[in-house]
C-alpha positions in Angstrom: 17.8 -107.4 -13.3 19.1 -106.0 -16.6 18.5 -102.3 -17.3 19.2 -102.4 -21.1 15.5 -102.1 -21.8 15.4 -98.7 -20.2 18.7 -97.2 -21.3 21.4 -97.5 -24.0 25.1 -97.3 -23.9 26.9 -94.0 -24.8 28.6 -95.7 -27.8 25.2 -96.3 -29.5 24.3 -92.6 -29.1 27.6 -91.5 -30.7 27.3 -93.9 -33.6 23.7 -93.2 -34.3 23.1 -91.9 -37.9 21.0 -88.8 -38.7 17.7 -89.5 -40.4 18.0 -88.5 -44.1 15.2 -88.7 -46.7 15.7 -91.4 -49.3 15.6 -88.9 -52.2 18.2 -86.6 -50.4 21.7 -87.7 -51.3 24.8 -85.8 -50.3 25.9 -83.9 -53.4 29.6 -83.3 -54.2 31.2 -80.4 -52.5 31.8 -78.5 -55.8 28.0 -78.4 -56.4 27.3 -77.0 -52.9 30.3 -74.7 -52.4 32.6 -73.0 -54.9 34.4 -69.7 -55.4 31.3 -67.9 -56.7 29.2 -68.8 -53.7 32.1 -68.0 -51.3 32.4 -64.5 -52.9 28.6 -64.0 -52.5 28.7 -64.9 -48.8 31.9 -62.9 -48.1 30.5 -59.8 -49.8 27.2 -60.1 -48.0 28.9 -60.4 -44.5 31.4 -57.6 -45.1 28.9 -55.2 -46.7 26.4 -55.5 -43.8 29.0 -55.8 -41.0 27.7 -58.9 -39.4 29.6 -60.4 -36.4 27.8 -63.6 -35.5 26.7 -65.7 -38.5 24.9 -69.0 -38.3 25.3 -71.5 -41.1 22.2 -73.7 -41.4 22.6 -77.0 -43.3 20.1 -79.8 -44.1 21.1 -83.3 -42.9 22.5 -84.4 -46.2 24.8 -81.3 -46.4 26.4 -81.9 -43.0 29.5 -83.8 -44.4 30.5 -80.5 -46.0 29.7 -78.2 -43.1 33.2 -78.1 -41.6 35.0 -77.3 -44.9 32.5 -74.6 -45.8 32.8 -72.9 -42.4 36.6 -73.2 -42.4 36.9 -71.5 -45.8 34.8 -68.7 -44.5 36.9 -68.3 -41.3 40.1 -68.0 -43.3 38.9 -64.7 -44.8 38.4 -63.0 -41.4 42.0 -61.9 -41.0 43.6 -58.7 -39.6 44.2 -57.6 -43.2 40.5 -57.4 -43.8 39.8 -55.7 -40.5 37.3 -58.4 -39.4 38.9 -60.5 -36.7 35.9 -60.5 -34.3 33.5 -62.4 -36.6 32.2 -65.7 -35.3 30.6 -68.5 -37.3 28.3 -71.2 -35.9 27.0 -74.3 -37.6 23.4 -75.3 -37.0 23.6 -79.1 -37.2 20.0 -79.7 -36.3 16.8 -77.8 -37.0 13.8 -77.3 -34.8 11.2 -78.2 -37.3 12.2 -78.6 -41.0 15.4 -78.0 -42.8 13.6 -75.8 -45.4 12.6 -73.3 -42.7 15.0 -70.7 -41.3 15.7 -71.8 -37.7 15.6 -68.5 -35.9 15.1 -70.3 -32.6 18.4 -72.1 -32.7 20.2 -69.0 -34.0 18.8 -67.0 -31.1 20.6 -69.3 -28.6 23.9 -67.8 -29.8 22.5 -64.3 -30.3 23.3 -64.4 -34.0 22.8 -61.3 -36.1 22.5 -63.1 -39.5 22.0 -66.5 -41.0 23.1 -68.2 -44.2 20.7 -71.0 -45.3 21.9 -73.8 -47.5 19.8 -76.3 -49.6 16.1 -76.5 -50.0 14.2 -73.4 -48.7 10.5 -72.7 -48.4 11.1 -69.0 -48.4 8.7 -68.3 -45.5 8.9 -64.8 -44.3 11.5 -64.2 -41.6 11.1 -61.3 -39.2 14.0 -61.5 -36.8 17.2 -62.2 -38.8 18.5 -61.2 -42.2 18.9 -64.4 -44.3 21.1 -65.3 -47.3 19.9 -68.3 -49.3 22.6 -70.5 -50.9 21.3 -72.9 -53.5 23.4 -75.7 -55.0 24.6 -75.5 -58.6 24.0 -78.8 -60.3 25.5 -79.6 -63.7 23.3 -78.9 -66.7 23.7 -80.0 -70.3 22.0 -77.3 -72.3 22.2 -79.2 -75.6 20.4 -82.3 -74.3 17.8 -80.0 -72.8 17.1 -78.2 -76.0 16.9 -81.5 -77.9 14.3 -82.9 -75.5 12.2 -79.8 -75.7 12.2 -80.0 -79.5 9.9 -83.1 -79.1 7.2 -80.8 -77.5 7.0 -78.5 -80.5 3.5 -79.7 -81.5 2.2 -79.7 -77.9 3.2 -76.1 -77.2 2.1 -74.6 -80.5 0.6 -71.2 -79.9 0.4 -71.9 -76.2 1.7 -70.1 -73.1 4.6 -72.0 -71.6 6.0 -71.6 -68.1 9.4 -73.2 -67.2 10.2 -73.5 -63.5 13.8 -74.2 -62.5 14.4 -76.3 -59.3 16.9 -75.0 -56.7 19.9 -76.7 -58.2 19.3 -74.9 -61.5 18.7 -71.3 -60.5 22.1 -70.4 -61.9 20.6 -70.8 -65.4 18.7 -67.6 -64.7 21.9 -65.6 -65.1 21.9 -66.6 -68.8 18.6 -64.9 -69.7 19.4 -61.3 -69.1 19.0 -60.4 -72.8 16.5 -62.4 -74.8 18.1 -61.1 -78.0 21.5 -62.6 -77.0 22.1 -65.8 -78.9 23.7 -67.3 -75.8 20.8 -66.6 -73.5 18.5 -69.3 -72.2 15.3 -67.8 -73.6 16.7 -67.3 -77.0 17.7 -70.9 -77.3 14.3 -72.1 -76.0 12.4 -70.0 -78.5 14.3 -71.5 -81.4 12.7 -74.9 -80.6 9.4 -74.0 -78.9 6.9 -72.3 -81.2 4.9 -71.0 -78.3 2.9 -67.9 -77.9 4.7 -66.7 -74.8 7.5 -68.1 -72.8 8.3 -67.5 -69.1 11.4 -68.9 -67.2 11.3 -68.6 -63.4 13.0 -70.1 -60.4 11.2 -72.1 -57.7 10.9 -71.2 -54.9 10.9 -67.6 -56.1 13.2 -65.0 -54.7 11.9 -62.7 -52.0 12.2 -59.6 -54.2 10.7 -61.3 -57.3 7.9 -59.4 -58.8 4.5 -61.1 -58.8 3.4 -62.1 -62.3 -0.1 -62.1 -63.6 -2.2 -65.1 -62.6 -1.3 -68.1 -64.6 -3.8 -69.1 -67.2 -5.5 -72.5 -67.0 -4.6 -73.4 -70.6 -0.9 -72.8 -70.0 1.7 -75.6 -70.2 4.1 -75.9 -67.4 7.5 -77.6 -67.3 9.5 -78.3 -64.1 13.3 -78.7 -64.5 14.4 -81.0 -61.8 13.6 -84.3 -60.1 10.1 -85.4 -59.1 10.4 -84.2 -55.5 8.4 -82.4 -52.8 9.0 -79.0 -54.5 7.4 -80.3 -57.7 4.5 -81.7 -55.8 4.0 -78.4 -54.0 4.2 -76.3 -57.2 2.1 -78.6 -59.4 -0.9 -79.1 -57.0 -1.1 -75.4 -56.2 -0.8 -74.2 -59.8 -3.6 -74.8 -62.4 -2.3 -75.7 -65.8 -3.5 -77.6 -68.9 -0.5 -80.0 -68.7 2.5 -80.6 -66.5 5.9 -81.9 -67.7 9.0 -82.8 -65.8 12.5 -82.7 -67.2 15.1 -84.5 -65.1 18.6 -83.3 -66.1 20.4 -86.0 -64.2 18.6 -88.7 -66.2 17.8 -86.7 -69.3 14.2 -87.8 -69.1 11.1 -85.8 -70.2 7.7 -87.1 -69.1 4.2 -85.8 -68.4 2.5 -85.8 -64.9 -1.1 -85.0 -63.8 -0.7 -84.1 -60.2 -4.4 -84.0 -59.3 -5.0 -87.6 -60.4 -2.0 -89.1 -58.7 -2.3 -91.7 -56.1 -1.0 -89.3 -53.5 -4.0 -86.9 -54.0 -6.4 -89.8 -53.6 -4.8 -90.7 -50.3 -5.1 -87.1 -49.2 -8.8 -87.1 -49.8 -9.1 -90.3 -47.7 -7.3 -88.6 -44.9 -9.7 -85.7 -45.2 -12.6 -88.1 -44.6 -10.7 -89.5 -41.6 -10.4 -86.0 -40.2 -14.2 -85.7 -40.4 -14.5 -88.9 -38.3 -12.1 -87.7 -35.7 -13.4 -86.9 -32.2 -10.1 -85.4 -31.0 -7.8 -83.4 -33.2 -4.1 -82.7 -32.4 -2.9 -79.3 -33.8 0.8 -79.7 -34.4 2.5 -76.3 -34.4 5.6 -76.9 -36.6 6.5 -73.2 -37.0 7.0 -70.2 -34.7 8.1 -67.7 -37.4 5.4 -67.9 -40.2 3.0 -65.1 -40.1 -0.6 -65.9 -39.0 0.0 -69.3 -37.4 -1.8 -68.2 -34.2 -4.7 -67.0 -36.3 -5.0 -70.4 -38.1 -4.9 -72.2 -34.7 -7.8 -70.1 -33.4 -9.7 -70.7 -36.7 -9.3 -74.5 -36.5 -10.3 -74.5 -32.8 -13.5 -72.5 -33.7 -14.5 -74.9 -36.5 -13.7 -78.0 -34.4 -15.8 -76.7 -31.5 -18.8 -76.1 -33.7 -18.7 -79.8 -34.7 -18.2 -81.0 -31.1 -14.6 -82.0 -31.8 -12.0 -81.5 -29.1 -8.6 -80.1 -29.9 -5.1 -80.3 -28.3 -2.2 -78.0 -29.3 1.1 -79.9 -29.6 4.6 -78.6 -30.2 7.2 -81.4 -30.4 9.8 -80.0 -32.8 10.5 -82.1 -35.8 7.9 -84.8 -35.8 8.4 -88.6 -36.2 6.2 -91.6 -35.6 7.6 -92.3 -32.1 6.7 -88.8 -30.9 3.2 -88.8 -32.1 2.5 -92.4 -30.9 2.5 -91.0 -27.4 -0.8 -89.2 -28.0 -3.1 -92.2 -28.1 -6.3 -90.2 -27.5 -5.9 -88.2 -30.7 -7.7 -89.5 -33.8 -6.1 -87.2 -36.4 -3.3 -84.6 -36.5 -3.3 -81.3 -38.3 0.2 -80.1 -39.3 0.6 -76.3 -39.1 3.8 -75.5 -40.9 5.5 -74.1 -43.9 4.2 -75.0 -47.4 6.7 -77.8 -47.9 6.0 -79.3 -44.4 2.3 -79.4 -45.2 2.9 -82.1 -47.8 3.6 -84.8 -45.3 3.4 -88.5 -46.2 1.9 -90.1 -43.0 1.8 -93.7 -44.2 4.2 -94.8 -41.4 2.4 -93.0 -38.7 -0.3 -94.6 -36.5 -2.8 -91.8 -37.0 -3.3 -89.7 -40.2 -1.7 -86.3 -40.6 -3.6 -83.7 -42.6 -2.6 -80.2 -43.8 -4.5 -77.1 -42.7 -6.3 -77.0 -46.1 -7.5 -80.6 -45.7 -8.7 -79.8 -42.2 -10.5 -76.8 -43.6 -12.3 -79.0 -46.2 -13.3 -81.4 -43.4 -14.5 -78.9 -40.8 -15.8 -75.9 -42.9 -19.4 -76.5 -44.3 -18.6 -74.1 -47.1 -16.5 -76.9 -48.6 -19.4 -79.5 -48.5 -19.6 -81.4 -51.8 -16.9 -79.3 -53.3 -13.5 -80.4 -54.6 -10.7 -77.9 -55.2 -9.3 -77.2 -58.6 -6.0 -76.7 -56.9 -4.5 -77.3 -53.5 -3.5 -74.8 -50.9 -0.3 -75.4 -49.1 0.2 -71.9 -47.6 -2.3 -71.6 -44.7 -2.2 -67.8 -44.9 -4.4 -68.0 -48.0 -7.2 -69.5 -45.9 -7.3 -66.5 -43.5 -9.7 -63.6 -44.2 -7.0 -61.7 -46.1 -6.1 -64.7 -48.2 -7.3 -65.6 -51.8 -8.8 -69.0 -50.8 -10.7 -67.7 -47.8 -14.3 -69.2 -47.3 -16.3 -67.8 -44.4 -17.1 -70.3 -41.7 -20.7 -70.3 -40.4 -21.4 -72.5 -37.4 -25.2 -72.5 -38.1 -24.4 -74.4 -41.4 -22.8 -77.3 -39.6 -25.0 -80.4 -40.0 -26.2 -82.3 -37.0 -25.7 -85.6 -38.7 -23.9 -86.9 -41.8 -22.6 -90.1 -43.1 -19.0 -91.2 -42.9 -17.6 -92.2 -46.3 -15.0 -94.4 -44.6 -17.1 -96.5 -42.2 -20.5 -95.9 -43.6 -21.9 -95.0 -40.2 -23.8 -91.9 -39.2 -21.7 -89.2 -37.5 -23.4 -87.2 -34.7 -22.2 -83.8 -33.6 -21.5 -83.4 -29.9 -22.3 -79.7 -29.8 -25.5 -80.3 -27.7 -23.6 -82.3 -25.0 -20.8 -79.7 -24.9 -23.3 -76.9 -24.5 -25.0 -78.6 -21.6 -21.7 -79.3 -20.0 -20.6 -75.7 -20.1 -24.0 -74.4 -18.7 -24.0 -76.9 -15.8 -20.3 -76.8 -15.0 -20.7 -74.0 -12.5 -23.4 -75.9 -10.5 -21.5 -79.2 -10.3 -18.7 -80.2 -8.1 -15.3 -81.2 -9.5 -16.0 -84.9 -9.0 -19.4 -84.6 -10.7 -17.9 -82.8 -13.6 -15.7 -85.8 -14.2 -18.6 -88.2 -14.2 -19.3 -90.4 -17.1 -22.1 -89.6 -19.6 -24.2 -92.1 -21.6 -24.5 -91.3 -25.3 -27.3 -92.2 -27.6 -25.8 -95.5 -28.7 -25.3 -96.4 -25.0 -21.5 -96.0 -25.4 -19.8 -94.7 -22.3 -17.3 -92.0 -22.8 -15.6 -89.3 -20.7 -16.2 -85.6 -21.0 -12.6 -84.6 -20.2 -9.7 -85.5 -22.4 -7.4 -85.7 -19.4 -9.3 -88.6 -18.0 -8.0 -90.8 -20.8 -4.6 -90.9 -19.0 -6.1 -92.6 -16.0 -6.5 -95.8 -18.0 -2.8 -96.0 -18.8 -0.7 -98.5 -16.8 2.4 -96.2 -16.7 1.9 -92.6 -15.6 5.5 -91.5 -15.1 7.8 -91.3 -12.2 6.2 -91.0 -8.8 7.8 -88.1 -6.8 6.7 -89.5 -3.4 7.0 -86.1 -1.8 7.5 -86.4 2.0 7.9 -90.2 1.9 11.7 -90.3 1.4 14.6 -88.7 3.2 16.6 -86.0 1.3 19.8 -87.3 -0.4 23.2 -86.3 1.0 25.3 -83.9 -1.1 28.5 -85.6 -2.4 31.4 -84.4 -4.5 31.1 -85.7 -8.0 33.5 -86.1 -11.0 35.6 -83.4 -12.6 37.4 -83.1 -15.9 36.4 -83.9 -19.4 34.4 -87.0 -20.6 37.5 -88.8 -21.9 39.3 -88.6 -18.6 37.3 -87.9 -15.4 38.9 -87.3 -12.1 37.4 -89.1 -9.1 37.5 -86.7 -6.1 
């Protein structure tokens, strides 16, 4: 009998390619690493006296990881007095490449980390982190010519310009607005706006918080139409949104809240209301407040008679989540960029914490947000978007907008089960209960595994003789020695 169904050869594992997003293309080395960035890293390490440094790369940066680490190692010589410095490359991340992987860095007891590429800037508590953004080429003349076409649109308006991670180096040219070579001076020559603000996105950790952006402001994002633009545009209220793509020299308008993506998210919110079992995917162990948001979701789900399961599977993919057949909808608890997950290829919908809040909290009934919330900390009591949850306001019945059927809360059944659990035997607690529509269901989530044909390996304790100890192989994988 062939065993290829259950295992693969070692060659396939070695030749397997890493999963890279379609819009993530490996940039040239000179855009990711140059003399300026090398000097910044070297000064940061030497000034703080770090000895074990981890270099974290996204998947599409890995082809440059060896050269970057080698150029750093060359600087640690006896002449500099730093010969005991060790550098480690993190080739895989526990959750998302935008998050600082403190878990992997802890395996080598690192005392610092240098993060390359896209970063969500979530607060890190265990390690000092240096963020290294790429430096994409930028034609200032073409940019100014394109903005000149917006003169009538921005007349006497407040304008915010956000620079994507590849264009943060342009911020160095706006030190003095009166300088003719500065970015702000050149933009004011072609934009007859009331006020002009130029910022980087994601913002730096030490960046001062500006006043709340006015709703009639006009916003321009310099970069490609990617996840960072989606995160920024749906969380920021503005009169108009524009995108300028320097790679294609295109300028076009976007309305994020009317996009097809948002309509799909509202559909997933309705699917979350229909769910009888929710899977809470913990995709972060460093973000502040993730345990509080888990407890809040469990409280709201329990008030509606919805069961919850906490899941931690690292970086998610359709194959991993397909193992949880009993879960109707997943709630992703992660960083702001991970919350914007496109779940079209998954078997069950994946919603963000904010979408689950709209589905489970009666305070959101018949309300649609003016802007989205991607940072779940804003939904906690100390957050700006917090709405108090009151279990007494949960409706006993409502109508599903997806199936058109009436949804019943199971809170009555759950209460009776808790009150009578002490008086019932273990076998009686696992008995089946008839519901109003005569549908038979189990009270315990674990019983759903009994219907599966395959339940794992059977240990057969006490039924087999212990195996005899034998001397195995020695050496390295390319040349084992048979003893």
